[in-house]
C-alpha positions in Angstrom: 14.9 -29.8 -135.9 16.1 -32.1 -133.2 13.6 -34.9 -132.5 13.4 -37.7 -130.0 11.3 -40.7 -130.9 10.4 -42.9 -127.9 9.6 -46.4 -129.0 10.9 -48.1 -132.2 7.9 -50.3 -133.1 6.3 -50.0 -136.5 5.1 -46.4 -136.1 8.2 -45.1 -134.2 10.8 -46.6 -136.6 9.0 -45.4 -139.8 8.4 -41.9 -138.3 11.9 -41.5 -137.0 13.5 -42.7 -140.2 11.3 -40.5 -142.4 11.8 -37.4 -140.2 15.6 -38.0 -140.4 15.4 -38.4 -144.2 13.8 -34.9 -144.5 16.8 -33.3 -142.8 16.0 -33.5 -139.1 18.3 -34.9 -136.4 16.5 -37.9 -134.9 17.3 -40.0 -131.9 15.2 -43.1 -131.4 14.9 -44.6 -127.9 14.0 -48.2 -127.0 14.4 -50.2 -123.9 15.3 -53.3 -125.9 19.1 -53.2 -125.9 19.4 -56.0 -128.4 17.1 -54.3 -130.8 18.9 -51.0 -130.4 22.3 -52.6 -131.2 20.7 -54.3 -134.2 19.6 -50.9 -135.6 22.9 -49.4 -134.8 24.4 -52.1 -137.0 22.2 -51.1 -139.9 19.6 -53.9 -139.5 15.9 -52.9 -139.9 14.0 -55.2 -137.4 10.7 -55.0 -139.4 9.7 -55.8 -142.9 8.4 -52.7 -144.7 9.0 -52.0 -148.4 11.3 -49.1 -149.0 12.3 -48.6 -145.4 15.8 -50.1 -145.7 16.8 -47.6 -148.4 15.7 -44.5 -146.3 17.0 -46.0 -143.1 20.5 -46.7 -144.6 20.7 -43.2 -146.0 19.7 -41.5 -142.8 22.3 -43.5 -140.8 25.0 -42.9 -143.4 24.3 -39.1 -143.3 24.4 -39.3 -139.4 20.9 -37.9 -138.9 19.4 -41.0 -137.3 20.8 -42.6 -134.1 19.6 -45.1 -131.5 19.9 -45.4 -127.8 18.4 -47.0 -124.7 19.0 -43.8 -122.7 15.9 -41.6 -122.6 17.8 -38.7 -121.1 20.3 -38.7 -123.9 17.6 -38.3 -126.5 15.5 -35.8 -124.4 18.1 -33.3 -123.4 18.6 -31.8 -126.9 15.2 -32.5 -128.4 12.7 -29.8 -129.4 10.0 -32.3 -130.1 9.5 -35.6 -128.3 7.3 -38.2 -130.0 5.7 -40.9 -128.0 5.4 -44.0 -130.2 4.5 -46.5 -127.6 2.3 -49.6 -127.6 -1.3 -49.2 -126.5 -2.6 -52.8 -126.6 -6.2 -53.6 -125.9 -7.3 -55.2 -122.7 -9.9 -57.9 -122.4 -12.7 -55.3 -122.4 -11.3 -53.4 -125.4 -9.9 -50.5 -123.4 -6.5 -49.3 -124.6 -3.7 -49.9 -122.1 -2.0 -46.5 -121.5 0.6 -47.8 -119.0 3.5 -47.5 -121.4 2.6 -44.0 -122.4 2.0 -42.7 -118.9 5.1 -44.4 -117.5 7.2 -42.5 -120.1 5.3 -39.3 -119.4 6.2 -39.7 -115.7 9.9 -40.0 -116.7 9.7 -36.9 -118.9 8.4 -34.9 -116.0 11.6 -35.6 -114.1 13.7 -34.8 -117.2 12.0 -31.5 -117.7 13.4 -30.5 -114.3 16.9 -31.1 -115.5 16.4 -29.7 -119.0 13.6 -27.1 -118.6 13.6 -25.6 -122.1 10.2 -25.6 -123.9 9.4 -28.7 -125.8 6.4 -30.2 -127.5 5.5 -33.8 -126.4 3.6 -35.6 -129.2 1.3 -38.5 -128.8 1.9 -40.4 -132.1 0.5 -43.6 -130.7 -3.2 -44.3 -131.2 -4.7 -43.3 -127.9 -8.1 -42.9 -126.4 -9.8 -39.5 -126.2 -8.4 -37.5 -123.3 -4.9 -39.0 -123.4 -3.3 -35.7 -124.1 -4.8 -34.4 -120.9 -3.5 -37.4 -118.9 0.0 -37.1 -120.3 0.0 -33.3 -119.6 -1.2 -33.9 -116.0 1.4 -36.6 -115.5 4.3 -34.3 -116.6 2.9 -31.3 -114.8 2.8 -33.3 -111.5 6.6 -33.4 -111.7 7.7 -30.1 -113.2 6.9 -26.4 -113.6 8.7 -26.3 -117.0 6.8 -25.0 -120.0 5.7 -27.6 -122.5 2.7 -28.6 -124.7 1.2 -32.0 -125.4 0.0 -32.5 -128.9 -2.0 -35.3 -130.6 -0.6 -36.3 -134.0 -2.2 -39.6 -135.1 -0.6 -41.6 -137.8 -2.4 -42.9 -140.9 0.2 -45.3 -142.3 -0.7 -48.4 -144.3 1.5 -51.3 -143.6 3.2 -52.2 -146.9 3.1 -48.5 -148.1 4.1 -46.8 -144.9 7.1 -44.9 -146.2 5.2 -43.5 -149.1 2.3 -42.6 -146.8 4.6 -40.8 -144.5 6.5 -38.9 -147.2 3.4 -38.0 -149.1 0.5 -37.9 -146.6 -3.1 -37.2 -147.8 -3.4 -35.1 -144.7 -1.6 -34.4 -141.4 -3.8 -34.1 -138.3 -2.5 -32.1 -135.4 -4.4 -31.6 -132.1 -2.8 -28.7 -130.4 -4.0 -26.3 -127.6 -1.5 -23.6 -128.3 -0.4 -21.6 -131.3 3.2 -22.2 -130.4 2.9 -25.9 -130.5 0.8 -25.8 -133.7 3.4 -23.6 -135.4 6.2 -25.9 -134.5 4.3 -28.9 -135.8 3.4 -27.1 -139.0 7.0 -26.3 -139.7 8.0 -29.9 -139.0 5.4 -31.2 -141.5 5.6 -28.6 -144.2 8.2 -30.4 -146.3 5.9 -33.4 -146.6 2.9 -31.5 -147.9 4.4 -29.3 -150.7 1.9 -30.7 -153.2 -0.9 -28.9 -151.3 -2.4 -31.6 -149.0 -3.6 -30.1 -145.8 -2.2 -29.8 -142.3 -5.4 -29.8 -140.2 -5.1 -28.1 -136.9 -7.8 -29.0 -134.3 -8.2 -29.5 -130.6 -6.5 -32.5 -129.0 -9.6 -34.5 -128.3 -10.9 -34.2 -131.8 -7.6 -35.3 -133.1 -7.5 -38.4 -130.9 -11.0 -39.3 -132.0 -10.2 -38.7 -135.7 -7.9 -41.7 -135.8 -10.3 -44.0 -134.2 -13.2 -42.7 -136.4 -11.2 -43.3 -139.6 -10.2 -46.9 -138.8 -13.7 -47.7 -137.5 -15.2 -46.3 -140.7 -12.9 -48.4 -142.9 -13.4 -51.5 -140.8 -17.2 -51.0 -141.2 -16.9 -50.6 -144.9 -14.9 -53.8 -145.2 -17.4 -55.7 -143.0 -20.4 -54.3 -144.9 -18.9 -55.7 -148.1 -18.3 -59.1 -146.5 -22.0 -59.2 -145.5 -22.9 -58.3 -149.1 -20.6 -61.2 -150.2 -22.4 -63.6 -147.9 -25.8 -62.6 -149.3 -24.4 -62.9 -152.9 -23.5 -66.6 -152.1 -27.1 -67.2 -150.9 -28.8 -65.6 -153.9 -26.4 -66.4 -156.7 -25.1 -62.9 -157.3 -21.4 -62.0 -157.9 -19.8 -59.7 -155.3 -17.3 -58.4 -157.8 -20.1 -57.1 -160.0 -21.8 -55.5 -157.0 -18.5 -53.9 -155.9 -18.0 -52.3 -159.3 -21.6 -51.2 -159.4 -21.4 -49.3 -156.1 -17.8 -48.3 -156.2 -18.3 -45.9 -159.0 -20.7 -43.9 -156.9 -18.6 -41.0 -155.7 -20.5 -40.9 -152.4 -19.2 -44.4 -151.7 -15.9 -44.7 -153.5 -14.1 -47.8 -154.7 -11.6 -48.4 -152.0 -12.1 -51.0 -149.1 -14.9 -52.7 -151.0 -13.1 -56.0 -151.6 -14.8 -59.0 -150.0 -12.6 -61.5 -148.1 -12.1 -63.4 -144.9 -12.1 -60.4 -142.6 -9.8 -57.6 -141.5 -6.8 -58.0 -139.2 -3.6 -56.2 -138.4 -2.4 -53.9 -135.7 -5.0 -51.1 -136.2 -8.5 -52.0 -137.2 -9.3 -54.6 -134.6 -7.7 -52.6 -131.7 -9.1 -49.3 -132.7 -12.6 -50.6 -133.3 -12.6 -52.1 -129.8 -11.2 -48.9 -128.3 -13.8 -46.5 -129.8 -16.5 -49.0 -128.8 -15.2 -49.0 -125.3 -15.0 -45.2 -125.2 -18.6 -45.0 -126.3 -19.7 -47.5 -123.6 -17.8 -45.5 -121.0 -19.8 -42.5 -122.0 -23.2 -44.3 -121.9 -23.5 -44.6 -125.6 -24.4 -47.9 -127.3 -22.4 -48.0 -130.6 -24.6 -50.6 -132.3 -22.9 -50.5 -135.7 -19.5 -51.5 -134.2 -21.2 -54.3 -132.2 -22.1 -55.8 -135.5 -18.8 -55.0 -137.2 -16.9 -56.9 -134.5 -19.2 -59.9 -134.5 -19.3 -60.2 -138.3 -15.6 -59.9 -138.6 -15.0 -62.7 -136.1 -17.3 -65.0 -138.0 -15.8 -64.0 -141.3 -12.3 -65.0 -140.3 -13.3 -68.7 -140.0 -16.0 -68.8 -142.6 -13.7 -70.5 -145.0 -13.3 -73.4 -142.5 -17.1 -74.0 -142.7 -16.8 -74.2 -146.5 -14.0 -76.7 -146.2 -16.1 -78.8 -143.8 -19.1 -78.6 -146.1 -17.1 -79.8 -149.1 -15.2 -82.7 -147.4 -17.9 -83.6 -144.8 -17.9 -83.0 -141.1 -14.7 -84.9 -140.4 -11.5 -83.4 -141.7 -9.2 -85.6 -139.7 -6.4 -87.0 -141.8 -6.7 -84.3 -144.5 -3.7 -82.3 -145.5 -4.4 -78.6 -146.5 -2.0 -76.1 -147.9 -1.9 -72.4 -146.7 -0.8 -69.6 -149.0 -0.1 -66.5 -147.0 0.1 -65.9 -143.2 0.4 -62.1 -142.8 -2.9 -60.1 -142.4 -2.1 -58.3 -145.7 0.7 -58.4 -148.3 3.9 -56.5 -148.1 4.2 -56.9 -144.3 5.3 -59.6 -141.8 2.6 -58.5 -139.4 0.3 -61.3 -138.4 -1.6 -59.5 -135.6 -5.3 -60.6 -135.8 -4.6 -62.2 -139.2 -7.3 -64.6 -140.4 -4.5 -67.2 -140.9 -4.2 -67.5 -137.1 -7.8 -68.4 -136.7 -8.1 -70.6 -139.7 -5.0 -72.7 -138.8 -6.1 -73.0 -135.2 -9.6 -74.2 -136.3 -8.1 -76.7 -138.8 -5.6 -78.0 -136.2 -8.5 -78.7 -133.8 -10.1 -80.7 -136.6 -7.0 -82.9 -136.9 -5.9 -81.4 -140.2 -2.2 -81.5 -141.2 -1.1 -78.3 -143.0 1.7 -77.1 -145.2 2.2 -73.3 -145.2 4.2 -70.6 -147.0 4.5 -66.9 -146.6 7.2 -64.7 -148.2 7.9 -62.7 -144.9 5.7 -63.7 -142.0 6.7 -67.3 -141.0 8.8 -66.1 -138.1 6.1 -63.8 -136.7 3.4 -66.4 -137.3 5.4 -69.0 -135.3 5.8 -66.6 -132.4 2.1 -65.9 -132.2 0.7 -69.4 -132.7 0.1 -72.1 -130.1 2.3 -75.2 -129.9 -0.8 -77.4 -130.7 -1.3 -75.5 -133.9 2.4 -75.5 -134.9 2.6 -79.2 -134.4 0.2 -79.6 -137.3 2.0 -77.3 -139.8 5.1 -77.9 -142.0 6.5 -74.6 -143.3 7.7 -74.7 -146.8 10.4 -72.6 -148.6 8.2 -71.6 -151.6 4.6 -71.5 -152.8 4.8 -74.6 -155.1 6.3 -76.8 -152.4 3.1 -76.4 -150.5 1.0 -78.0 -153.3 2.6 -81.4 -153.3 0.2 -84.1 -151.9 -2.4 -81.7 -150.4 -6.1 -82.3 -150.5 -7.0 -78.6 -150.8 -5.3 -75.1 -150.8 -6.5 -72.1 -148.7 -5.4 -68.6 -149.8 -5.3 -66.3 -146.8 -3.1 -63.4 -148.1 -3.1 -61.7 -151.5 0.7 -61.7 -152.1 1.5 -60.9 -155.7 3.3 -64.2 -156.3 0.0 -66.0 -155.6 -1.9 -64.0 -158.2 -0.4 -65.7 -161.3 0.6 -69.3 -160.4 1.0 -72.1 -162.9 -2.6 -73.5 -162.8 -1.4 -76.8 -164.2 0.7 -77.2 -161.1 -2.5 -77.4 -159.0 -3.5 -80.5 -161.0 -0.1 -82.0 -161.1 1.0 -81.6 -157.5 -2.3 -81.7 -155.5 -4.3 -84.8 -154.7 -7.2 -82.9 -156.3 -7.2 -79.2 -157.5 -9.5 -77.9 -154.8 -8.9 -74.2 -153.9 -10.5 -72.1 -151.1 -9.6 -68.6 -152.0 -10.2 -66.1 -149.2 -9.1 -63.1 -151.3 -10.8 -63.7 -154.7 -7.5 -63.7 -156.6 -8.8 -65.6 -159.7 -11.6 -65.0 -162.1 -14.3 -67.6 -162.1 -13.7 -68.1 -165.9 -10.0 -68.7 -165.4 -10.6 -71.2 -162.6 -13.2 -73.1 -164.7 -10.9 -73.2 -167.7 -8.1 -74.6 -165.6 -10.3 -77.3 -164.3 -10.2 -76.3 -160.7 -12.7 -76.8 -157.9 -12.8 -73.3 -156.8 -14.5 -71.6 -153.8 -14.2 -67.9 -153.3 -16.0 -65.2 -151.3 -19.3 -63.8 -152.5 -19.2 -65.7 -155.9 -20.5 -69.0 -157.1 -18.5 -72.1 -156.6 -16.8 -73.5 -159.7 -16.5 -77.3 -160.4 -18.1 -78.3 -157.1 
């Protein structure tokens, strides 16, 4: 099939590349000419494991191309994917201006190239967006088309695998013609028998929000349990194992930590909460989820202040990990942003390291925060001369450090672990002063 992908952000680039790898001819469109030229030169502008390999192959076999010209991509396309940003406003409402602006342009292009096409909302969008896109296009043309909702369920760090072997494909389509075309497109990805689920557009749009809100709620619930564990002397890892083997609950997304971040959970929880409010429904669970998560992100700062006393001025603290999760350079709503900002306000100097996210972190942080941070080239360079280490991201290279290095390099081996990377026994044997989440403190 001939496919146009509008927008080469995280979702657009992964989707376009994977569609091309499965034998389709894909043209990706972006208004950023510099970025387009970069991709034409074979450079992937985001960090995502496995994407380079698929990207290089698709370009080499001439199934993947890039342009700034929307008309060039549209005129031969059978399916047009909208992979555009829908950032949250101050009230949590998703901003549809990018989506609707492109829809307006598509209406004009349908008049020049009136063959039937399916326009697909791949972006995460509020309920009713398919109707709005359809109305916007219809206001410009009498050409025949369908607007479909096809939410993505990609995990950053495993996006290529998730796209190539999806647990399910959700398609919201109001016509059999559109549903059949989307089914043929996705059939090569579900040969193992995972379902393509056809439903109405509004149910499809809500499915994505509901999935992310449920997972965010599960994470937040476990963080609340972790906070109780610290109060009563229980161990959250034991509780997690105890409930995770219950098939009604499941073992995934039960790891306690310093809150969720990233491009999806915070934005999608806000958006479904806003949608509920606009429809006169008080979504009380999500009220609590958002409040707890905001507190959880900086809970580790309170532990640091409790240990050192109210004044942290003059202390030097190391930061391991800046991205919101491992195997990505994405720092959107990452706990590290909130922790470093809070520490900077306390007058703390910091040394930080992340394998991939230093550039994106610098772009997202305030000058006041960055003035207090030295960025190091490797994890062990962070340790030299610091008063404590904070672990924000569970990168694999942080899981098995030389524990003797903590004692040799640091002023004192004090660790505040926001991801529970080490067993309490290992920390105690190594002579660390070790604070984690939902477990007793060691050596304090």
